[in-house]
C-alpha positions as CSV (number, residue, x, y, z in Angstrom):
1,X,0.0,0.0,0.0
2,X,1.2,3.5,-0.9
3,X,0.3,6.4,1.4
4,X,0.1,10.1,0.4
5,X,-0.9,13.4,1.9
6,X,-2.3,16.3,-0.2
7,X,-2.8,19.8,1.2
8,X,-5.6,22.0,-0.1
9,X,-7.5,18.9,-1.1
10,X,-10.9,20.5,-0.8
11,X,-11.0,22.1,-4.2
12,X,-9.2,22.8,-7.4
13,X,-5.7,21.3,-8.1
14,X,-5.6,19.6,-4.7
15,X,-8.9,17.9,-5.1
16,X,-8.1,16.7,-8.6
17,X,-4.7,15.4,-7.6
18,X,-6.0,13.7,-4.5
19,X,-8.6,11.9,-6.6
20,X,-6.0,11.0,-9.2
21,X,-3.8,9.4,-6.6
22,X,-6.7,7.5,-5.1
23,X,-7.6,6.2,-8.6
24,X,-4.0,5.2,-9.0
25,X,-4.2,3.0,-5.9
26,X,-2.9,5.3,-3.2
27,X,-4.4,5.8,0.2
28,X,-4.6,9.6,0.7
29,X,-4.9,12.0,3.6
30,X,-6.9,15.0,2.5
31,X,-5.8,18.2,4.4
32,X,-7.7,21.5,4.2
33,X,-9.4,24.1,6.4
34,X,-13.0,23.1,5.5
35,X,-13.9,19.6,6.6
36,X,-17.1,19.5,4.5
37,X,-15.1,20.2,1.4
38,X,-12.6,17.4,2.2
39,X,-15.5,15.0,2.8
40,X,-17.0,16.0,-0.6
41,X,-13.6,15.2,-2.2
42,X,-13.6,11.8,-0.5
43,X,-17.2,11.2,-1.7
44,X,-16.1,11.8,-5.3
45,X,-13.8,8.8,-5.0
46,X,-16.9,6.6,-5.0
47,X,-16.1,3.0,-4.1
48,X,-12.5,4.0,-3.2
49,X,-13.6,6.5,-0.6
50,X,-12.4,4.2,2.1
51,X,-8.9,5.1,1.0
52,X,-9.4,8.8,1.7
53,X,-8.8,10.3,5.1
54,X,-10.2,13.9,5.5
55,X,-8.2,15.9,8.1
56,X,-9.2,19.4,8.9
57,X,-6.0,21.6,9.1
58,X,-5.0,25.2,8.5
59,X,-1.5,24.8,7.2
60,X,-0.6,28.3,8.3
61,X,-0.7,27.0,11.9
62,X,2.3,25.0,13.0
63,X,0.3,23.4,15.8
64,X,-2.5,22.3,13.5
65,X,0.0,20.8,11.0
66,X,1.8,18.9,13.8
67,X,-1.5,17.5,15.0
68,X,-2.6,16.6,11.4
69,X,0.6,14.7,10.6
70,X,0.4,12.9,14.0
71,X,-3.1,11.7,12.9
72,X,-1.7,10.6,9.5
73,X,1.2,8.7,11.2
74,X,-1.3,7.0,13.6
75,X,-3.7,6.0,10.8
76,X,-1.3,5.1,8.0
77,X,1.9,4.1,9.8
78,X,4.0,5.7,7.1
79,X,4.0,8.5,4.5
80,X,5.3,7.9,1.0
81,X,4.3,11.2,-0.7
82,X,3.5,14.7,0.3
83,X,1.9,17.0,-2.3
84,X,2.5,20.5,-0.7
85,X,-0.3,22.2,-2.7
86,X,-2.3,24.5,-0.4
87,X,-1.9,28.2,-1.2
88,X,-3.6,31.5,-1.9
89,X,-3.2,34.9,-3.5
90,X,-4.7,38.4,-3.3
91,X,-6.6,40.5,-5.8
92,X,-4.2,42.4,-8.1
93,X,-2.8,45.5,-6.4
94,X,0.3,47.6,-6.0
95,X,2.5,47.1,-2.9
96,X,1.3,50.3,-1.2
97,X,-2.3,49.1,-1.3
98,X,-1.6,45.7,0.5
99,X,-1.9,45.6,4.2
100,X,0.5,43.9,6.5
101,X,-2.3,41.6,7.6
102,X,-3.0,40.5,4.0
103,X,0.7,40.0,3.3
104,X,1.0,37.8,6.4
105,X,-2.0,35.7,5.3
106,X,-0.4,34.8,2.0
107,X,3.0,34.2,3.6
108,X,1.4,31.9,6.3
109,X,-0.4,29.9,3.7
110,X,2.1,29.7,0.9
111,X,5.5,29.7,2.6
112,X,5.1,28.9,6.3
113,X,2.5,26.2,5.5
114,X,4.8,24.6,2.9
115,X,7.6,24.6,5.4
116,X,5.6,23.2,8.3
117,X,4.3,20.3,6.1
118,X,7.7,19.6,4.6
119,X,9.3,19.6,8.0
120,X,6.7,17.1,9.4
121,X,7.0,14.9,6.3
122,X,10.8,14.8,6.8
123,X,10.3,13.6,10.4
124,X,8.1,10.7,9.3
125,X,10.1,9.8,6.2
126,X,13.5,9.8,8.0
127,X,12.3,7.4,10.7
128,X,10.0,4.9,8.9
129,X,11.0,1.5,7.5
130,X,11.8,1.4,4.7
131,X,13.2,5.0,5.0
132,X,12.4,7.8,2.5
133,X,9.6,9.2,0.5
134,X,8.8,11.9,-2.0
135,X,7.8,15.5,-1.5
136,X,6.3,17.6,-4.3
137,X,5.9,21.3,-3.8
138,X,3.3,23.3,-5.8
139,X,5.3,26.2,-7.2
140,X,4.1,28.5,-9.9
141,X,5.2,30.2,-13.1
142,X,5.2,33.3,-10.9
143,X,8.4,32.0,-9.4
144,X,10.0,32.9,-12.8
145,X,7.9,35.7,-14.1
146,X,5.5,37.8,-12.0
147,X,2.1,39.1,-12.9
148,X,1.4,42.8,-12.3
149,X,0.0,43.4,-8.8
150,X,1.1,40.0,-7.4
151,X,3.9,40.8,-5.0
152,X,2.8,38.6,-2.1
153,X,2.0,35.6,-4.2
154,X,5.1,36.0,-6.3
155,X,7.5,36.5,-3.4
156,X,6.2,33.4,-1.6
157,X,6.5,31.3,-4.7
158,X,10.1,32.4,-5.2
159,X,10.6,31.3,-1.6
160,X,9.0,27.9,-2.2
161,X,11.6,27.4,-4.9
162,X,14.3,27.9,-2.3
163,X,12.5,25.4,0.0
164,X,12.6,22.9,-2.9
165,X,16.3,23.3,-3.7
166,X,17.5,23.1,-0.2
167,X,15.2,20.3,0.9
168,X,16.2,18.2,-2.1
169,X,19.8,18.5,-0.9
170,X,18.9,17.9,2.7
171,X,16.8,14.8,1.8
172,X,19.5,12.9,0.0
173,X,21.0,11.0,3.0
174,X,17.5,9.8,3.9
175,X,16.2,8.8,0.4
176,X,13.8,11.7,0.4
177,X,13.3,13.1,-3.1
178,X,12.0,16.7,-3.3
179,X,10.7,18.3,-6.4
180,X,8.4,21.0,-7.6
181,X,5.7,21.5,-10.2
182,X,5.4,25.0,-11.6
183,X,1.8,25.3,-12.9
184,X,0.5,27.9,-15.4
185,X,-3.2,28.5,-15.8
186,X,-4.8,25.3,-14.7
187,X,-8.6,25.5,-14.9
188,X,-9.7,25.9,-11.3
189,X,-11.7,28.2,-9.1
190,X,-8.5,30.2,-8.5
191,X,-8.0,31.0,-12.2
192,X,-11.7,31.5,-13.2
193,X,-11.2,35.3,-13.6
194,X,-8.7,34.6,-16.4
195,X,-11.5,33.8,-18.8
196,X,-12.8,37.3,-18.5
197,X,-9.4,39.1,-18.5
198,X,-6.5,39.7,-16.2
199,X,-3.8,42.5,-16.1
200,X,-0.9,42.1,-18.5
201,X,2.6,43.6,-18.3
202,X,1.8,46.1,-21.0
203,X,-1.0,47.5,-19.0
204,X,-3.8,45.9,-20.9
205,X,-6.4,43.5,-19.5
206,X,-6.9,40.4,-21.6
207,X,-8.3,36.9,-21.2
208,X,-5.9,34.0,-21.1
209,X,-6.3,30.3,-22.1
210,X,-6.4,27.7,-19.4
211,X,-5.6,23.9,-19.4
212,X,-7.6,21.1,-18.0
213,X,-6.7,20.0,-14.4
214,X,-5.9,16.5,-15.8
215,X,-2.6,17.8,-17.1
216,X,-1.5,18.7,-13.6
217,X,-2.8,15.3,-12.2
218,X,-0.8,13.4,-14.9
219,X,2.3,15.4,-14.1
220,X,2.1,14.6,-10.4
221,X,1.4,11.0,-11.0
222,X,4.5,10.7,-13.3
223,X,6.6,12.1,-10.5
224,X,5.0,10.0,-7.8
225,X,5.6,6.8,-9.8
226,X,9.3,7.3,-10.1
227,X,11.7,5.2,-7.9
228,X,13.3,7.2,-5.1
229,X,16.6,6.9,-7.0
230,X,15.2,9.3,-9.5
231,X,13.8,12.8,-9.0
232,X,12.2,15.5,-11.1
233,X,13.6,18.6,-9.4
234,X,11.5,21.1,-11.4
235,X,8.9,20.7,-14.1
236,X,6.6,23.2,-15.7
237,X,3.1,22.4,-17.0
238,X,1.2,25.2,-18.5
239,X,-1.5,26.2,-20.9
240,X,0.3,26.1,-24.3
241,X,-0.9,29.5,-25.5
242,X,-0.7,31.4,-22.2
243,X,1.5,34.6,-22.4
244,X,4.6,33.4,-20.5
245,X,7.2,32.4,-23.1
246,X,8.5,35.4,-25.1
247,X,7.4,39.0,-24.7
248,X,3.6,38.6,-24.3
């Protein structure tokens, strides 16, 4: 049996990837703030719902993350995969219009939450038998090229890249493979506004194409199926026609 944990599993990319793992034979802990949404994800697994474990958790709280991972350790006995997916952004705005409270909310969810979960996964993966496991962080194309008005989201995704690089190095002695998926315009609730138009670097507002969530699921599954002797350190999956490569 293979055991995974997916954060932000109540909607969007997290829900789709959790269901993809369950359909691929994994037993999956579903983490998120809203228990009802996690239970709805589990229900979508149909007959395989018994291999889904909803666990309410705000990843921005270290105490809640520790408690959630303790629950997973008790229920599963081990952890083979963490998909560090939970995150959030703010409506587009210039830095002077973003409050410290809103800045901290994004940092707590995207950066602190990713670290807390990665740290707890290391603790389990280092001490289990057989030792090791895989951690996949959800990065973003914003880690390479920001959108206008996205300073909090972009800064945290740059930081997640730092987490990935360092944890990949720190995980080597323990057979812990750490990689990152940088996603561009997956069709989820978070990107719904793109169909109506989003700010571009040239000051215009234009709609952008999106890709089906299945492309992200397939990318994660390809990484998850690798032996621990191999690692995809960084990979980008994006809507083919989105304005990212080139000059717009």
